[in-house]
Biopython code that builds the backbone (N, CA, C, O; Angstrom):
import numpy as np
from Bio.PDB.StructureBuilder import StructureBuilder

atoms = [
    (1, "MET", "N", (0.962, -0.915, -0.003)),
    (1, "MET", "CA", (-0.223, -0.151, 0.100)),
    (1, "MET", "C", (0.798, 1.913, 0.046)),
    (1, "MET", "O", (1.206, 2.355, 1.120)),
    (2, "ARG", "N", (0.928, 2.479, -0.824)),
    (2, "ARG", "CA", (1.448, 3.239, -0.822)),
    (2, "ARG", "C", (0.712, 4.848, 0.294)),
    (2, "ARG", "O", (-0.424, 5.236, 0.568)),
    (3, "ARG", "N", (1.822, 5.227, 0.553)),
    (3, "ARG", "CA", (1.979, 5.419, 1.861)),
    (3, "ARG", "C", (2.044, 7.519, 0.734)),
    (3, "ARG", "O", (2.755, 8.067, -0.108)),
    (4, "SER", "N", (0.584, 7.891, 1.699)),
    (4, "SER", "CA", (0.568, 9.435, 1.719)),
    (4, "SER", "C", (1.677, 10.646, 1.824)),
    (4, "SER", "O", (2.420, 10.484, 2.793)),
    (5, "LYS", "N", (1.933, 11.721, 1.113)),
    (5, "LYS", "CA", (2.716, 12.661, 1.839)),
    (5, "LYS", "C", (2.981, 13.024, 3.509)),
    (5, "LYS", "O", (4.008, 13.172, 4.170)),
    (6, "ILE", "N", (1.736, 13.077, 3.785)),
    (6, "ILE", "CA", (1.578, 12.971, 5.197)),
    (6, "ILE", "C", (2.080, 12.057, 6.158)),
    (6, "ILE", "O", (2.655, 12.394, 7.193)),
    (7, "GLU", "N", (1.780, 10.541, 5.685)),
    (7, "GLU", "CA", (2.242, 9.529, 5.881)),
    (7, "GLU", "C", (4.127, 9.793, 6.053)),
    (7, "GLU", "O", (4.781, 9.804, 7.096)),
    (8, "MET", "N", (4.547, 9.958, 4.800)),
    (8, "MET", "CA", (6.181, 10.136, 5.123)),
    (8, "MET", "C", (6.536, 11.311, 5.396)),
    (8, "MET", "O", (7.767, 11.304, 5.413)),
    (9, "TYR", "N", (6.022, 12.653, 5.693)),
    (9, "TYR", "CA", (6.578, 13.379, 6.470)),
    (9, "TYR", "C", (6.266, 13.394, 7.501)),
    (9, "TYR", "O", (6.650, 14.368, 8.148)),
    (10, "VAL", "N", (5.544, 12.506, 8.110)),
    (10, "VAL", "CA", (5.570, 11.680, 9.940)),
    (10, "VAL", "C", (6.740, 10.853, 10.482)),
    (10, "VAL", "O", (7.276, 10.800, 11.589)),
    (11, "ASP", "N", (7.070, 9.870, 8.655)),
    (11, "ASP", "CA", (7.730, 9.025, 9.325)),
    (11, "ASP", "C", (9.196, 9.530, 9.689)),
    (11, "ASP", "O", (10.026, 9.290, 10.565)),
    (12, "ILE", "N", (9.076, 10.488, 8.384)),
    (12, "ILE", "CA", (10.883, 11.858, 8.065)),
    (12, "ILE", "C", (11.056, 12.298, 9.239)),
    (12, "ILE", "O", (12.149, 12.536, 9.752)),
    (13, "LEU", "N", (10.016, 12.430, 9.723)),
    (13, "LEU", "CA", (10.210, 13.405, 11.395)),
    (13, "LEU", "C", (10.715, 12.591, 12.420)),
    (13, "LEU", "O", (11.801, 12.649, 12.998)),
    (14, "THR", "N", (9.562, 11.653, 12.594)),
    (14, "THR", "CA", (9.699, 10.284, 13.840)),
    (14, "THR", "C", (11.009, 9.937, 13.810)),
    (14, "THR", "O", (11.583, 10.144, 14.879)),
    (15, "VAL", "N", (11.758, 9.422, 12.835)),
    (15, "VAL", "CA", (13.552, 9.112, 12.230)),
    (15, "VAL", "C", (13.979, 9.995, 12.791)),
    (15, "VAL", "O", (14.363, 9.775, 13.940)),
    (16, "LEU", "N", (14.084, 11.160, 12.327)),
    (16, "LEU", "CA", (14.878, 12.611, 12.766)),
    (16, "LEU", "C", (14.796, 12.585, 14.354)),
    (16, "LEU", "O", (15.841, 12.837, 14.954)),
    (17, "THR", "N", (13.796, 12.339, 14.999)),
    (17, "THR", "CA", (13.453, 12.786, 15.874)),
    (17, "THR", "C", (13.849, 11.514, 16.696)),
    (17, "THR", "O", (14.165, 11.823, 17.844)),
    (18, "ASN", "N", (13.936, 9.926, 16.391)),
    (18, "ASN", "CA", (14.672, 9.121, 17.305)),
    (18, "ASN", "C", (15.807, 9.032, 16.834)),
    (18, "ASN", "O", (16.510, 8.529, 17.711)),
    (19, "ARG", "N", (16.436, 9.250, 15.875)),
    (19, "ARG", "CA", (17.807, 8.605, 15.862)),
    (19, "ARG", "C", (18.392, 10.049, 15.653)),
    (19, "ARG", "O", (18.815, 9.934, 14.502)),
    (20, "GLY", "N", (18.660, 11.233, 16.007)),
    (20, "GLY", "CA", (19.251, 12.655, 15.283)),
    (20, "GLY", "C", (19.207, 13.196, 13.953)),
    (20, "GLY", "O", (18.479, 12.996, 12.981)),
    (21, "PRO", "N", (20.454, 14.134, 14.246)),
    (21, "PRO", "CA", (20.943, 14.834, 13.222)),
    (21, "PRO", "C", (21.490, 13.316, 11.992)),
    (21, "PRO", "O", (22.627, 12.912, 12.232)),
    (22, "LEU", "N", (20.850, 12.682, 10.982)),
    (22, "LEU", "CA", (21.078, 12.340, 10.399)),
    (22, "LEU", "C", (21.297, 12.725, 8.594)),
    (22, "LEU", "O", (20.371, 13.161, 7.910)),
    (23, "ASN", "N", (22.496, 12.495, 8.133)),
    (23, "ASN", "CA", (22.498, 11.899, 6.915)),
    (23, "ASN", "C", (21.624, 12.184, 5.874)),
    (23, "ASN", "O", (21.007, 13.132, 6.360)),
    (24, "LEU", "N", (21.047, 11.960, 4.515)),
    (24, "LEU", "CA", (20.449, 11.844, 3.579)),
    (24, "LEU", "C", (20.189, 10.432, 3.296)),
    (24, "LEU", "O", (19.151, 9.877, 2.935)),
    (25, "THR", "N", (21.618, 9.871, 3.594)),
    (25, "THR", "CA", (21.202, 8.235, 3.229)),
    (25, "THR", "C", (20.639, 7.805, 4.223)),
    (25, "THR", "O", (19.805, 6.947, 3.933)),
    (26, "HIS", "N", (20.706, 7.973, 5.057)),
    (26, "HIS", "CA", (20.376, 7.413, 6.705)),
    (26, "HIS", "C", (19.209, 7.537, 7.109)),
    (26, "HIS", "O", (18.667, 6.659, 7.781)),
    (27, "VAL", "N", (18.340, 9.180, 6.605)),
    (27, "VAL", "CA", (17.156, 9.416, 6.239)),
    (27, "VAL", "C", (16.332, 8.122, 5.846)),
    (27, "VAL", "O", (15.498, 7.566, 6.561)),
    (28, "SER", "N", (16.808, 7.668, 4.301)),
    (28, "SER", "CA", (16.565, 7.098, 3.632)),
    (28, "SER", "C", (15.956, 5.939, 3.884)),
    (28, "SER", "O", (14.800, 5.539, 3.754)),
    (29, "TYR", "N", (16.959, 5.475, 4.270)),
    (29, "TYR", "CA", (16.910, 3.790, 4.893)),
    (29, "TYR", "C", (16.343, 3.646, 5.893)),
    (29, "TYR", "O", (16.079, 2.489, 6.219)),
    (30, "GLN", "N", (15.951, 4.715, 6.738)),
    (30, "GLN", "CA", (15.020, 4.517, 8.411)),
    (30, "GLN", "C", (13.633, 5.054, 7.725)),
    (30, "GLN", "O", (12.494, 4.720, 8.050)),
    (31, "ALA", "N", (14.001, 5.936, 6.735)),
    (31, "ALA", "CA", (12.290, 6.179, 6.438)),
    (31, "ALA", "C", (11.674, 5.116, 5.533)),
    (31, "ALA", "O", (10.465, 4.882, 5.520)),
    (32, "ASN", "N", (12.328, 4.657, 4.983)),
    (32, "ASN", "CA", (12.173, 3.555, 3.541)),
    (32, "ASN", "C", (11.058, 4.799, 2.283)),
    (32, "ASN", "O", (10.027, 4.718, 1.615)),
    (33, "VAL", "N", (12.372, 6.056, 2.670)),
    (33, "VAL", "CA", (11.668, 6.928, 1.208)),
    (33, "VAL", "C", (12.885, 6.971, 0.269)),
    (33, "VAL", "O", (14.006, 7.156, 0.743)),
    (34, "ASN", "N", (12.627, 6.747, -1.513)),
    (34, "ASN", "CA", (13.320, 6.946, -2.149)),
    (34, "ASN", "C", (14.299, 8.759, -1.845)),
    (34, "ASN", "O", (13.877, 9.719, -1.200)),
    (35, "CYS", "N", (15.592, 8.630, -2.568)),
    (35, "CYS", "CA", (16.477, 9.620, -1.844)),
    (35, "CYS", "C", (15.469, 10.750, -2.559)),
    (35, "CYS", "O", (14.718, 11.530, -1.974)),
    (36, "SER", "N", (15.638, 10.631, -3.737)),
    (36, "SER", "CA", (15.232, 12.295, -4.972)),
    (36, "SER", "C", (13.679, 12.247, -4.374)),
    (36, "SER", "O", (13.526, 13.337, -3.823)),
    (37, "ILE", "N", (12.391, 11.423, -4.232)),
    (37, "ILE", "CA", (11.023, 12.262, -3.207)),
    (37, "ILE", "C", (11.919, 12.610, -1.900)),
    (37, "ILE", "O", (11.832, 13.766, -1.486)),
    (38, "LEU", "N", (12.764, 11.717, -1.223)),
    (38, "LEU", "CA", (13.223, 12.461, 0.241)),
    (38, "LEU", "C", (13.696, 14.155, -0.117)),
    (38, "LEU", "O", (13.376, 15.230, 0.391)),
    (39, "LYS", "N", (14.490, 13.817, -1.100)),
    (39, "LYS", "CA", (15.042, 15.391, -1.131)),
    (39, "LYS", "C", (13.872, 16.637, -1.250)),
    (39, "LYS", "O", (14.093, 17.832, -1.443)),
    (40, "GLU", "N", (13.167, 16.270, -1.154)),
    (40, "GLU", "CA", (11.617, 17.198, -1.832)),
    (40, "GLU", "C", (11.034, 17.342, -0.703)),
    (40, "GLU", "O", (10.787, 18.472, -0.280)),
    (41, "ARG", "N", (10.627, 15.939, 0.164)),
    (41, "ARG", "CA", (9.971, 16.296, 0.932)),
    (41, "ARG", "C", (11.270, 17.198, 2.563)),
    (41, "ARG", "O", (10.847, 17.437, 3.694)),
    (42, "LEU", "N", (12.054, 17.343, 2.302)),
    (42, "LEU", "CA", (13.110, 17.391, 3.187)),
    (42, "LEU", "C", (12.746, 18.715, 2.775)),
    (42, "LEU", "O", (12.511, 19.524, 3.672)),
    (43, "ASP", "N", (12.667, 19.043, 1.708)),
    (43, "ASP", "CA", (12.853, 20.509, 1.088)),
    (43, "ASP", "C", (11.985, 20.795, 1.810)),
    (43, "ASP", "O", (12.253, 21.479, 2.798)),
    (44, "PHE", "N", (10.448, 20.305, 1.523)),
    (44, "PHE", "CA", (9.236, 21.459, 2.228)),
    (44, "PHE", "C", (9.072, 21.541, 4.046)),
    (44, "PHE", "O", (8.705, 22.340, 4.907)),
    (45, "LEU", "N", (9.586, 20.210, 3.935)),
    (45, "LEU", "CA", (9.873, 20.272, 6.067)),
    (45, "LEU", "C", (10.584, 22.258, 6.347)),
    (45, "LEU", "O", (10.244, 23.381, 6.718)),
    (46, "ILE", "N", (11.911, 21.322, 5.738)),
    (46, "ILE", "CA", (13.158, 22.989, 5.607)),
    (46, "ILE", "C", (12.272, 24.032, 5.593)),
    (46, "ILE", "O", (11.921, 24.490, 6.680)),
    (47, "LYS", "N", (11.885, 24.450, 4.684)),
    (47, "LYS", "CA", (10.551, 25.314, 4.747)),
    (47, "LYS", "C", (9.349, 26.059, 5.367)),
    (47, "LYS", "O", (8.927, 27.215, 5.383)),
    (48, "GLN", "N", (8.868, 24.420, 6.052)),
    (48, "GLN", "CA", (8.071, 24.678, 7.390)),
    (48, "GLN", "C", (8.654, 24.980, 8.595)),
    (48, "GLN", "O", (7.863, 25.167, 9.519)),
    (49, "GLY", "N", (9.831, 25.078, 8.836)),
    (49, "GLY", "CA", (10.374, 25.104, 10.099)),
    (49, "GLY", "C", (10.301, 23.661, 10.485)),
    (49, "GLY", "O", (9.992, 23.730, 11.675)),
    (50, "LEU", "N", (10.382, 22.659, 10.243)),
    (50, "LEU", "CA", (10.024, 21.238, 10.970)),
    (50, "LEU", "C", (11.252, 20.286, 11.065)),
    (50, "LEU", "O", (11.593, 19.344, 11.780)),
    (51, "VAL", "N", (11.897, 21.168, 9.713)),
    (51, "VAL", "CA", (13.339, 20.304, 10.032)),
    (51, "VAL", "C", (14.567, 21.693, 9.717)),
    (51, "VAL", "O", (14.318, 22.829, 9.314)),
    (52, "GLU", "N", (15.346, 21.336, 9.925)),
    (52, "GLU", "CA", (16.656, 22.072, 9.711)),
    (52, "GLU", "C", (18.135, 21.160, 9.291)),
    (52, "GLU", "O", (18.456, 20.041, 9.692)),
    (53, "GLU", "N", (19.034, 22.276, 8.140)),
    (53, "GLU", "CA", (19.920, 21.497, 7.475)),
    (53, "GLU", "C", (21.536, 21.967, 8.434)),
    (53, "GLU", "O", (21.846, 22.997, 9.033)),
    (54, "GLY", "N", (21.958, 21.212, 8.296)),
    (54, "GLY", "CA", (23.310, 21.878, 9.289)),
    (54, "GLY", "C", (24.337, 20.653, 8.811)),
    (54, "GLY", "O", (24.062, 19.637, 8.172)),
    (55, "ALA", "N", (25.724, 21.143, 9.388)),
    (55, "ALA", "CA", (26.999, 20.061, 8.459)),
    (55, "ALA", "C", (27.966, 20.071, 9.512)),
    (55, "ALA", "O", (28.313, 21.004, 10.236)),
    (56, "VAL", "N", (28.414, 18.658, 9.472)),
    (56, "VAL", "CA", (29.344, 18.044, 10.424)),
    (56, "VAL", "C", (30.897, 18.285, 9.535)),
    (56, "VAL", "O", (31.248, 17.894, 8.422)),
    (57, "ARG", "N", (31.515, 19.003, 10.457)),
    (57, "ARG", "CA", (33.003, 18.580, 10.166)),
    (57, "ARG", "C", (33.112, 19.581, 8.325)),
    (57, "ARG", "O", (34.019, 19.424, 7.507)),
    (58, "LYS", "N", (31.989, 20.452, 8.181)),
    (58, "LYS", "CA", (31.778, 21.401, 7.072)),
    (58, "LYS", "C", (31.485, 20.840, 5.335)),
    (58, "LYS", "O", (31.129, 21.358, 4.277)),
    (59, "GLN", "N", (31.943, 19.271, 5.907)),
    (59, "GLN", "CA", (31.682, 18.636, 5.129)),
    (59, "GLN", "C", (30.749, 17.671, 4.607)),
    (59, "GLN", "O", (30.771, 17.028, 3.558)),
    (60, "ARG", "N", (29.800, 17.707, 5.703)),
    (60, "ARG", "CA", (28.364, 16.458, 5.643)),
    (60, "ARG", "C", (27.699, 17.239, 6.183)),
    (60, "ARG", "O", (27.918, 18.052, 7.080)),
    (61, "VAL", "N", (26.308, 16.814, 5.243)),
    (61, "VAL", "CA", (25.032, 17.901, 5.391)),
    (61, "VAL", "C", (23.993, 16.753, 5.964)),
    (61, "VAL", "O", (23.788, 15.719, 5.329)),
    (62, "VAL", "N", (23.471, 16.987, 7.005)),
    (62, "VAL", "CA", (23.114, 16.360, 8.232)),
    (62, "VAL", "C", (21.766, 17.290, 7.996)),
    (62, "VAL", "O", (21.682, 18.357, 7.388)),
    (63, "TYR", "N", (20.478, 16.345, 8.852)),
    (63, "TYR", "CA", (18.940, 17.089, 8.770)),
    (63, "TYR", "C", (18.227, 16.564, 10.454)),
    (63, "TYR", "O", (18.040, 15.461, 10.968)),
    (64, "GLY", "N", (18.034, 17.691, 10.814)),
    (64, "GLY", "CA", (17.632, 17.794, 12.274)),
    (64, "GLY", "C", (16.606, 17.939, 12.694)),
    (64, "GLY", "O", (16.482, 19.158, 12.574)),
    (65, "VAL", "N", (15.596, 17.541, 13.184)),
    (65, "VAL", "CA", (14.283, 17.904, 13.332)),
    (65, "VAL", "C", (14.122, 19.369, 14.769)),
    (65, "VAL", "O", (14.283, 19.223, 15.980)),
    (66, "THR", "N", (13.795, 20.541, 14.071)),
    (66, "THR", "CA", (13.586, 21.453, 14.932)),
    (66, "THR", "C", (12.607, 21.253, 16.395)),
    (66, "THR", "O", (12.139, 20.131, 16.590)),
    (67, "GLN", "N", (12.391, 22.075, 17.141)),
    (67, "GLN", "CA", (11.402, 21.948, 18.277)),
    (67, "GLN", "C", (9.888, 22.145, 17.807)),
    (67, "GLN", "O", (8.895, 21.729, 18.404)),
    (68, "ARG", "N", (9.915, 22.817, 16.692)),
    (68, "ARG", "CA", (8.120, 23.398, 16.082)),
    (68, "ARG", "C", (8.057, 21.992, 15.361)),
    (68, "ARG", "O", (6.999, 21.835, 14.752)),
    (69, "GLY", "N", (9.105, 20.739, 15.274)),
    (69, "GLY", "CA", (8.828, 20.017, 14.111)),
    (69, "GLY", "C", (8.483, 18.960, 15.175)),
    (69, "GLY", "O", (7.507, 18.306, 14.809)),
    (70, "MET", "N", (8.960, 18.583, 16.359)),
    (70, "MET", "CA", (8.521, 17.384, 17.154)),
    (70, "MET", "C", (7.180, 17.909, 18.563)),
    (70, "MET", "O", (6.748, 17.174, 19.451)),
    (71, "THR", "N", (6.738, 19.706, 18.248)),
    (71, "THR", "CA", (5.479, 19.602, 18.329)),
    (71, "THR", "C", (4.446, 19.104, 17.283)),
    (71, "THR", "O", (3.520, 18.348, 17.575)),
    (72, "VAL", "N", (4.743, 19.714, 15.725)),
    (72, "VAL", "CA", (4.163, 18.773, 14.929)),
    (72, "VAL", "C", (3.786, 17.623, 15.164)),
    (72, "VAL", "O", (2.649, 17.196, 15.361)),
    (73, "LEU", "N", (5.291, 16.831, 15.131)),
    (73, "LEU", "CA", (5.275, 14.792, 15.359)),
    (73, "LEU", "C", (3.891, 14.995, 16.259)),
    (73, "LEU", "O", (2.779, 14.898, 15.739)),
    (74, "LYS", "N", (4.063, 15.252, 17.492)),
    (74, "LYS", "CA", (3.496, 15.071, 18.688)),
    (74, "LYS", "C", (1.943, 15.207, 18.486)),
    (74, "LYS", "O", (1.159, 14.347, 18.890)),
    (75, "SER", "N", (1.629, 16.139, 17.953)),
    (75, "SER", "CA", (0.213, 16.814, 17.151)),
    (75, "SER", "C", (-0.402, 15.869, 16.422)),
    (75, "SER", "O", (-1.623, 15.796, 16.563)),
    (76, "PHE", "N", (0.455, 14.658, 15.208)),
    (76, "PHE", "CA", (0.096, 14.368, 14.621)),
    (76, "PHE", "C", (-0.334, 12.510, 15.344)),
    (76, "PHE", "O", (-1.291, 11.810, 15.014)),
    (77, "LYS", "N", (0.538, 12.249, 16.152)),
    (77, "LYS", "CA", (0.668, 11.084, 17.022)),
    (77, "LYS", "C", (-0.544, 11.140, 18.222)),
    (77, "LYS", "O", (-1.030, 10.116, 18.703)),
    (78, "GLU", "N", (-0.960, 12.583, 18.636)),
    (78, "GLU", "CA", (-2.055, 12.584, 19.294)),
    (78, "GLU", "C", (-3.479, 12.854, 18.482)),
    (78, "GLU", "O", (-4.430, 13.162, 19.201)),
    (79, "LEU", "N", (-3.660, 12.789, 17.392)),
    (79, "LEU", "CA", (-4.816, 12.867, 16.247)),
    (79, "LEU", "C", (-4.612, 11.086, 15.959)),
    (79, "LEU", "O", (-5.632, 10.400, 15.908)),
    (80, "LYS", "N", (-3.340, 10.481, 15.796)),
    (80, "LYS", "CA", (-3.954, 9.493, 15.099)),
    (80, "LYS", "C", (-4.890, 8.238, 16.441)),
    (80, "LYS", "O", (-5.786, 7.416, 16.250)),
    (81, "GLN", "N", (-4.362, 8.519, 17.340)),
    (81, "GLN", "CA", (-5.024, 8.085, 18.730)),
    (81, "GLN", "C", (-6.084, 8.639, 18.871)),
    (81, "GLN", "O", (-6.372, 8.244, 20.001)),
    (82, "VAL", "N", (-7.141, 9.461, 18.470)),
    (82, "VAL", "CA", (-8.236, 10.128, 18.855)),
    (82, "VAL", "C", (-8.842, 9.403, 17.612)),
    (82, "VAL", "O", (-9.777, 8.620, 17.780)),
    (83, "LEU", "N", (-8.366, 9.628, 16.447)),
    (83, "LEU", "CA", (-8.909, 9.093, 15.338)),
    (83, "LEU", "C", (-8.120, 7.346, 14.670)),
    (83, "LEU", "O", (-7.487, 7.015, 13.668)),
    (84, "PRO", "N", (-8.610, 6.679, 15.851)),
    (84, "PRO", "CA", (-7.972, 5.214, 15.144)),
    (84, "PRO", "C", (-8.768, 4.493, 14.001)),
    (84, "PRO", "O", (-8.232, 3.607, 13.335)),
    (85, "MET", "N", (-10.041, 4.890, 13.794)),
    (85, "MET", "CA", (-10.806, 4.584, 13.105)),
    (85, "MET", "C", (-10.761, 4.707, 11.618)),
    (85, "MET", "O", (-11.302, 3.827, 10.947)),
    (86, "VAL", "N", (-10.339, 5.422, 11.207)),
    (86, "VAL", "CA", (-9.504, 6.112, 9.802)),
    (86, "VAL", "C", (-8.935, 4.982, 9.322)),
    (86, "VAL", "O", (-9.219, 4.564, 8.200)),
    (87, "GLU", "N", (-7.890, 4.244, 10.294)),
    (87, "GLU", "CA", (-6.853, 3.253, 9.774)),
    (87, "GLU", "C", (-7.820, 2.163, 9.448)),
    (87, "GLU", "O", (-8.014, 1.728, 8.312)),
    (88, "GLU", "N", (-8.270, 1.854, 10.279)),
    (88, "GLU", "CA", (-9.506, 0.512, 10.024)),
    (88, "GLU", "C", (-10.278, 0.240, 8.893)),
    (88, "GLU", "O", (-10.483, -0.732, 8.167)),
    (89, "GLU", "N", (-10.701, 1.591, 8.980)),
    (89, "GLU", "CA", (-11.838, 1.455, 7.417)),
    (89, "GLU", "C", (-11.177, 1.179, 6.053)),
    (89, "GLU", "O", (-11.545, 0.546, 5.063)),
    (90, "GLU", "N", (-9.811, 2.045, 6.426)),
    (90, "GLU", "CA", (-9.316, 1.513, 4.964)),
    (90, "GLU", "C", (-8.975, 0.640, 4.360)),
    (90, "GLU", "O", (-9.003, 0.321, 3.171)),
    (91, "ALA", "N", (-8.423, -0.010, 5.789)),
    (91, "ALA", "CA", (-7.884, -1.323, 5.396)),
    (91, "ALA", "C", (-8.790, -2.475, 4.509)),
    (91, "ALA", "O", (-8.286, -3.557, 4.209)),
]
sb = StructureBuilder()
sb.init_structure("model")
sb.init_model(0)
sb.init_chain("A")
sb.init_seg("    ")
for serial, (resi, resn, name, xyz) in enumerate(atoms, 1):
    if name == "N":
        sb.init_residue(resn, " ", resi, " ")
    sb.init_atom(name, np.array(xyz, "f"), 0.0, 1.0, " ", f" {name:<3s}", serial, name[0])
structure = sb.get_structure()
């Protein structure tokens, strides 16, 4: 079954929250998102202020979740608990 954009955003935010700052390849593996699609999703999340881009030793680009990103992720999880029947109906 295909994931929606929202589900991908939530998966990316979850990975970055749980694993800390990661490079593009590691985010791709952990969130199970193709690298080219991941770049688009990360650009959107960065523009929304949910993810930030940083550098390690001025060579490697890493991505980390912002405080706002953690707040949004928490809200999505709370919404999922309140509306569990949505997933059951789709299955």
